[in-house]
N, CA, C and O atoms as a printed pandas DataFrame, in Angstrom:
     atom_number atom_name residue_name chain_id  residue_number  x_coord  y_coord  z_coord
0              1         N          MET        A               1    2.355  -86.428   38.556
1              2        CA          MET        A               1    3.467  -85.530   38.342
2              3         C          MET        A               1    4.742  -86.306   38.024
3              4         O          MET        A               1    5.543  -85.875   37.195
4              5         N          LYS        A               2    4.933  -87.463   38.692
5              6        CA          LYS        A               2    6.125  -88.260   38.433
6              7         C          LYS        A               2    6.132  -88.787   37.003
7              8         O          LYS        A               2    7.185  -88.865   36.372
8              9         N          LYS        A               3    4.954  -89.149   36.491
9             10        CA          LYS        A               3    4.878  -89.666   35.124
10            11         C          LYS        A               3    5.230  -88.584   34.115
11            12         O          LYS        A               3    5.877  -88.858   33.104
12            13         N          ILE        A               4    4.807  -87.362   34.387
13            14        CA          ILE        A               4    5.117  -86.252   33.482
14            15         C          ILE        A               4    6.622  -86.015   33.440
15            16         O          ILE        A               4    7.199  -85.810   32.372
16            17         N          LYS        A               5    7.250  -86.045   34.609
17            18        CA          LYS        A               5    8.701  -85.865   34.671
18            19         C          LYS        A               5    9.419  -86.989   33.930
19            20         O          LYS        A               5   10.387  -86.743   33.210
20            21         N          LEU        A               6    8.949  -88.219   34.107
21            22        CA          LEU        A               6    9.563  -89.363   33.442
22            23         C          LEU        A               6    9.439  -89.237   31.921
23            24         O          LEU        A               6   10.402  -89.482   31.194
24            25         N          VAL        A               7    8.268  -88.861   31.453
25            26        CA          VAL        A               7    8.063  -88.683   30.010
26            27         C          VAL        A               7    8.964  -87.578   29.488
27            28         O          VAL        A               7    9.560  -87.717   28.420
28            29         N          PHE        A               8    9.068  -86.480   30.230
29            30        CA          PHE        A               8    9.920  -85.363   29.827
30            31         C          PHE        A               8   11.388  -85.791   29.739
31            32         O          PHE        A               8   12.075  -85.442   28.780
32            33         N          VAL        A               9   11.866  -86.533   30.716
33            34        CA          VAL        A               9   13.253  -87.019   30.713
34            35         C          VAL        A               9   13.477  -87.989   29.557
35            36         O          VAL        A               9   14.525  -87.948   28.914
36            37         N          LEU        A              10   12.518  -88.852   29.289
37            38        CA          LEU        A              10   12.645  -89.793   28.174
38            39         C          LEU        A              10   12.697  -89.065   26.830
39            40         O          LEU        A              10   13.481  -89.436   25.956
40            41         N          ILE        A              11   11.869  -88.035   26.661
41            42        CA          ILE        A              11   11.869  -87.262   25.416
42            43         C          ILE        A              11   13.200  -86.534   25.240
43            44         O          ILE        A              11   13.762  -86.519   24.145
44            45         N          LEU        A              12   13.704  -85.928   26.324
45            46        CA          LEU        A              12   15.000  -85.247   26.243
46            47         C          LEU        A              12   16.126  -86.236   25.945
47            48         O          LEU        A              12   17.036  -85.925   25.177
48            49         N          SER        A              13   16.070  -87.415   26.544
49            50        CA          SER        A              13   17.088  -88.438   26.292
50            51         C          SER        A              13   17.057  -88.898   24.840
51            52         O          SER        A              13   18.103  -89.060   24.213
52            53         N          LEU        A              14   15.867  -89.105   24.313
53            54        CA          LEU        A              14   15.722  -89.506   22.916
54            55         C          LEU        A              14   16.253  -88.415   21.991
55            56         O          LEU        A              14   16.932  -88.711   21.008
56            57         N          ALA        A              15   15.949  -87.157   22.301
57            58        CA          ALA        A              15   16.448  -86.046   21.487
58            59         C          ALA        A              15   17.969  -86.000   21.520
59            60         O          ALA        A              15   18.607  -85.773   20.492
60            61         N          LEU        A              16   18.551  -86.214   22.691
61            62        CA          LEU        A              16   20.010  -86.216   22.811
62            63         C          LEU        A              16   20.628  -87.347   21.992
63            64         O          LEU        A              16   21.635  -87.139   21.315
64            65         N          VAL        A              17   20.046  -88.519   22.045
65            66        CA          VAL        A              17   20.560  -89.656   21.266
66            67         C          VAL        A              17   20.475  -89.351   19.778
67            68         O          VAL        A              17   21.409  -89.648   19.033
68            69         N          LEU        A              18   19.373  -88.764   19.335
69            70        CA          LEU        A              18   19.228  -88.418   17.914
70            71         C          LEU        A              18   20.258  -87.376   17.488
71            72         O          LEU        A              18   20.819  -87.468   16.396
72            73         N          ILE        A              19   20.506  -86.396   18.334
73            74        CA          ILE        A              19   21.510  -85.368   18.012
74            75         C          ILE        A              19   22.894  -85.990   17.906
75            76         O          ILE        A              19   23.650  -85.669   16.989
76            77         N          VAL        A              20   23.229  -86.870   18.830
77            78        CA          VAL        A              20   24.542  -87.525   18.797
78            79         C          VAL        A              20   24.679  -88.381   17.546
79            80         O          VAL        A              20   25.719  -88.342   16.888
80            81         N          LEU        A              21   23.661  -89.144   17.209
81            82        CA          LEU        A              21   23.737  -90.024   16.037
82            83         C          LEU        A              21   23.840  -89.243   14.736
83            84         O          LEU        A              21   24.460  -89.715   13.783
84            85         N          GLN        A              22   23.246  -88.060   14.679
85            86        CA          GLN        A              22   23.269  -87.275   13.447
86            87         C          GLN        A              22   24.530  -86.430   13.303
87            88         O          GLN        A              22   24.796  -85.913   12.218
88            89         N          ASN        A              23   25.304  -86.280   14.359
89            90        CA          ASN        A              23   26.474  -85.398   14.316
90            91         C          ASN        A              23   27.765  -86.141   14.643
91            92         O          ASN        A              23   28.545  -85.701   15.487
92            93         N          THR        A              24   27.983  -87.262   13.974
93            94        CA          THR        A              24   29.180  -88.053   14.244
94            95         C          THR        A              24   30.324  -87.744   13.287
95            96         O          THR        A              24   31.453  -88.171   13.527
96            97         N          THR        A              25   30.058  -87.017   12.215
97            98        CA          THR        A              25   31.127  -86.723   11.265
98            99         C          THR        A              25   32.146  -85.766   11.880
99           100         O          THR        A              25   31.813  -84.958   12.748
100          101         N          SER        A              26   33.367  -85.867   11.427
101          102        CA          SER        A              26   34.426  -84.993   11.931
102          103         C          SER        A              26   34.562  -83.769   11.039
103          104         O          SER        A              26   34.385  -83.840    9.823
104          105         N          ILE        A              27   34.879  -82.652   11.668
105          106        CA          ILE        A              27   35.160  -81.425   10.933
106          107         C          ILE        A              27   36.490  -80.876   11.427
107          108         O          ILE        A              27   36.973  -81.247   12.497
108          109         N          GLN        A              28   37.066  -79.996   10.640
109          110        CA          GLN        A              28   38.318  -79.378   11.042
110          111         C          GLN        A              28   37.992  -78.076   11.755
111          112         O          GLN        A              28   37.387  -77.176   11.171
112          113         N          ALA        A              29   38.390  -77.976   13.007
113          114        CA          ALA        A              29   38.107  -76.800   13.819
114          115         C          ALA        A              29   39.391  -76.008   14.035
115          116         O          ALA        A              29   40.451  -76.580   14.291
116          117         N          HIS        A              30   39.285  -74.690   13.928
117          118        CA          HIS        A              30   40.415  -73.787   14.149
118          119         C          HIS        A              30   40.075  -72.895   15.331
119          120         O          HIS        A              30   39.003  -72.291   15.373
120          121         N          PHE        A              31   40.988  -72.812   16.293
121          122        CA          PHE        A              31   40.824  -71.909   17.428
122          123         C          PHE        A              31   42.173  -71.305   17.751
123          124         O          PHE        A              31   43.103  -72.004   18.154
124          125         N          LEU        A              32   42.270  -69.990   17.569
125          126        CA          LEU        A              32   43.531  -69.263   17.723
126          127         C          LEU        A              32   44.604  -69.928   16.875
127          128         O          LEU        A              32   44.484  -69.932   15.650
128          129         N          TRP        A              33   45.631  -70.484   17.466
129          130        CA          TRP        A              33   46.693  -71.116   16.689
130          131         C          TRP        A              33   46.522  -72.634   16.599
131          132         O          TRP        A              33   47.343  -73.310   15.978
132          133         N          MET        A              34   45.468  -73.175   17.211
133          134        CA          MET        A              34   45.266  -74.626   17.237
134          135         C          MET        A              34   44.341  -75.063   16.105
135          136         O          MET        A              34   43.494  -74.306   15.630
136          137         N          GLU        A              35   44.535  -76.293   15.701
137          138        CA          GLU        A              35   43.729  -76.871   14.633
138          139         C          GLU        A              35   43.526  -78.347   14.953
139          140         O          GLU        A              35   44.475  -79.043   15.317
140          141         N          ALA        A              36   42.281  -78.830   14.818
141          142        CA          ALA        A              36   42.026  -80.230   15.144
142          143         C          ALA        A              36   40.839  -80.758   14.348
143          144         O          ALA        A              36   39.936  -80.009   13.975
144          145         N          ASP        A              37   40.864  -82.057   14.098
145          146        CA          ASP        A              37   39.703  -82.739   13.524
146          147         C          ASP        A              37   38.860  -83.235   14.685
147          148         O          ASP        A              37   39.293  -84.088   15.460
148          149         N          VAL        A              38   37.657  -82.697   14.800
149          150        CA          VAL        A              38   36.801  -82.963   15.950
150          151         C          VAL        A              38   35.421  -83.383   15.462
151          152         O          VAL        A              38   34.895  -82.787   14.522
152          153         N          PRO        A              39   34.819  -84.410   16.090
153          154        CA          PRO        A              39   33.434  -84.727   15.751
154          155         C          PRO        A              39   32.519  -83.533   16.080
155          156         O          PRO        A              39   32.741  -82.819   17.057
156          157         N          VAL        A              40   31.520  -83.338   15.270
157          158        CA          VAL        A              40   30.622  -82.195   15.434
158          159         C          VAL        A              40   29.972  -82.204   16.815
159          160         O          VAL        A              40   29.811  -81.145   17.421
160          161         N          ILE        A              41   29.598  -83.363   17.319
161          162        CA          ILE        A              41   28.913  -83.428   18.611
162          163         C          ILE        A              41   29.837  -82.955   19.738
163          164         O          ILE        A              41   29.372  -82.331   20.692
164          165         N          VAL        A              42   31.127  -83.242   19.640
165          166        CA          VAL        A              42   32.071  -82.780   20.663
166          167         C          VAL        A              42   32.170  -81.257   20.616
167          168         O          VAL        A              42   32.190  -80.598   21.656
168          169         N          LEU        A              43   32.231  -80.709   19.420
169          170        CA          LEU        A              43   32.293  -79.257   19.274
170          171         C          LEU        A              43   31.013  -78.600   19.796
171          172         O          LEU        A              43   31.078  -77.560   20.452
172          173         N          LEU        A              44   29.856  -79.193   19.511
173          174        CA          LEU        A              44   28.594  -78.676   20.042
174          175         C          LEU        A              44   28.584  -78.711   21.568
175          176         O          LEU        A              44   28.148  -77.756   22.211
176          177         N          PHE        A              45   29.065  -79.813   22.146
177          178        CA          PHE        A              45   29.108  -79.930   23.597
178          179         C          PHE        A              45   30.039  -78.895   24.208
179          180         O          PHE        A              45   29.685  -78.249   25.194
180          181         N          LEU        A              46   31.224  -78.733   23.633
181          182        CA          LEU        A              46   32.190  -77.790   24.183
182          183         C          LEU        A              46   31.687  -76.353   24.108
183          184         O          LEU        A              46   31.863  -75.590   25.058
184          185         N          THR        A              47   31.073  -75.975   23.008
185          186        CA          THR        A              47   30.562  -74.606   22.886
186          187         C          THR        A              47   29.376  -74.381   23.819
187          188         O          THR        A              47   29.237  -73.301   24.393
188          189         N          THR        A              48   28.530  -75.383   23.973
189          190        CA          THR        A              48   27.402  -75.262   24.899
190          191         C          THR        A              48   27.889  -75.157   26.338
191          192         O          THR        A              48   27.414  -74.313   27.097
192          193         N          ALA        A              49   28.827  -76.006   26.710
193          194        CA          ALA        A              49   29.370  -75.972   28.071
194          195         C          ALA        A              49   30.086  -74.648   28.327
195          196         O          ALA        A              49   29.954  -74.071   29.407
196          197         N          GLY        A              50   30.838  -74.166   27.347
197          198        CA          GLY        A              50   31.518  -72.882   27.492
198          199         C          GLY        A              50   30.548  -71.732   27.665
199          200         O          GLY        A              50   30.787  -70.846   28.486
200          201         N          GLY        A              51   29.465  -71.725   26.917
201          202        CA          GLY        A              51   28.445  -70.690   27.059
202          203         C          GLY        A              51   27.748  -70.765   28.401
203          204         O          GLY        A              51   27.455  -69.737   29.013
204          205         N          PHE        A              52   27.483  -71.972   28.860
205          206        CA          PHE        A              52   26.827  -72.156   30.157
206          207         C          PHE        A              52   27.709  -71.647   31.287
207          208         O          PHE        A              52   27.241  -70.934   32.175
208          209         N          VAL        A              53   28.981  -72.014   31.253
209          210        CA          VAL        A              53   29.919  -71.579   32.298
210          211         C          VAL        A              53   30.095  -70.063   32.256
211          212         O          VAL        A              53   30.129  -69.412   33.300
212          213         N          SER        A              54   30.204  -69.504   31.060
213          214        CA          SER        A              54   30.330  -68.052   30.940
214          215         C          SER        A              54   29.108  -67.346   31.511
215          216         O          SER        A              54   29.246  -66.346   32.215
216          217         N          GLY        A              55   27.932  -67.846   31.222
217          218        CA          GLY        A              55   26.708  -67.262   31.758
218          219         C          GLY        A              55   26.654  -67.335   33.271
219          220         O          GLY        A              55   26.243  -66.377   33.925
220          221         N          LEU        A              56   27.064  -68.465   33.835
221          222        CA          LEU        A              56   27.096  -68.598   35.292
222          223         C          LEU        A              56   28.073  -67.605   35.927
223          224         O          LEU        A              56   27.757  -66.968   36.932
224          225         N          LEU        A              57   29.253  -67.482   35.336
225          226        CA          LEU        A              57   30.250  -66.560   35.882
226          227         C          LEU        A              57   29.775  -65.114   35.833
227          228         O          LEU        A              57   29.952  -64.369   36.797
228          229         N          VAL        A              58   29.181  -64.718   34.732
229          230        CA          VAL        A              58   28.672  -63.344   34.618
230          231         C          VAL        A              58   27.571  -63.106   35.638
231          232         O          VAL        A              58   27.539  -62.059   36.285
232          233         N          THR        A              59   26.667  -64.070   35.786
233          234        CA          THR        A              59   25.585  -63.934   36.759
234          235         C          THR        A              59   26.134  -63.822   38.180
235          236         O          THR        A              59   25.690  -62.967   38.946
236          237         N          LEU        A              60   27.077  -64.662   38.533
237          238        CA          LEU        A              60   27.662  -64.614   39.872
238          239         C          LEU        A              60   28.396  -63.298   40.120
239          240         O          LEU        A              60   28.308  -62.732   41.209
240          241         N          LEU        A              61   29.112  -62.815   39.121
241          242        CA          LEU        A              61   29.822  -61.544   39.274
242          243         C          LEU        A              61   28.846  -60.380   39.440
243          244         O          LEU        A              61   29.081  -59.487   40.253
244          245         N          LEU        A              62   27.765  -60.385   38.683
245          246        CA          LEU        A              62   26.778  -59.309   38.801
246          247         C          LEU        A              62   26.068  -59.345   40.149
247          248         O          LEU        A              62   25.812  -58.298   40.744
248          249         N          LYS        A              63   25.750  -60.540   40.633
249          250        CA          LYS        A              63   25.112  -60.657   41.949
250          251         C          LYS        A              63   26.058  -60.177   43.041
251          252         O          LYS        A              63   25.636  -59.493   43.973
252          253         N          SER        A              64   27.325  -60.528   42.930
253          254        CA          SER        A              64   28.309  -60.096   43.917
254          255         C          SER        A              64   28.451  -58.572   43.913
255          256         O          SER        A              64   28.560  -57.949   44.970
256          257         N          LYS        A              65   28.448  -57.988   42.732
257          258        CA          LYS        A              65   28.571  -56.542   42.607
258          259         C          LYS        A              65   27.365  -55.846   43.216
259          260         O          LYS        A              65   27.517  -54.813   43.868
260          261         N          ARG        A              66   26.164  -56.396   43.015
261          262        CA          ARG        A              66   24.942  -55.801   43.571
262          263         C          ARG        A              66   24.939  -55.863   45.089
263          264         O          ARG        A              66   24.460  -54.934   45.738
264          265         N          LYS        A              67   25.459  -56.930   45.667
265          266        CA          LYS        A              67   25.516  -57.051   47.136
266          267         C          LYS        A              67   26.423  -55.970   47.722
267          268         O          LYS        A              67   26.105  -55.388   48.759
268          269         N          HIS        A              68   27.553  -55.698   47.059
269          270        CA          HIS        A              68   28.469  -54.664   47.552
270          271         C          HIS        A              68   27.852  -53.274   47.416
271          272         O          HIS        A              68   28.081  -52.413   48.265
272          273         N          ILE        A              69   27.081  -53.047   46.368
273          274        CA          ILE        A              69   26.451  -51.748   46.168
274          275         C          ILE        A              69   25.368  -51.505   47.201
275          276         O          ILE        A              69   25.222  -50.379   47.677
276          277         N          ARG        A              70   24.601  -52.530   47.565
277          278        CA          ARG        A              70   23.507  -52.392   48.532
278          279         C          ARG        A              70   24.031  -52.110   49.932
279          280         O          ARG        A              70   23.347  -51.452   50.717
280          281         N          LYS        A              71   25.210  -52.583   50.263
281          282        CA          LYS        A              71   25.757  -52.384   51.614
282          283         C          LYS        A              71   26.240  -50.997   51.738
283          284         O          LYS        A              71   26.741  -50.609   52.794
């Protein structure tokens, strides 16, 4: 089981390195009134992290609401 986990982590690490190496070019990003030249990988990371945090917050809020309804 440990070997399977190690292989899985190595494959994910290799995939991450390949994604970073392929997305080093900068693009111009616009958000509301802000504008910046940002590497694509940074933009991918920020949008992924933002989606993850949003999903966690929605899940926590829904669980909290269900606990109050059950009481």
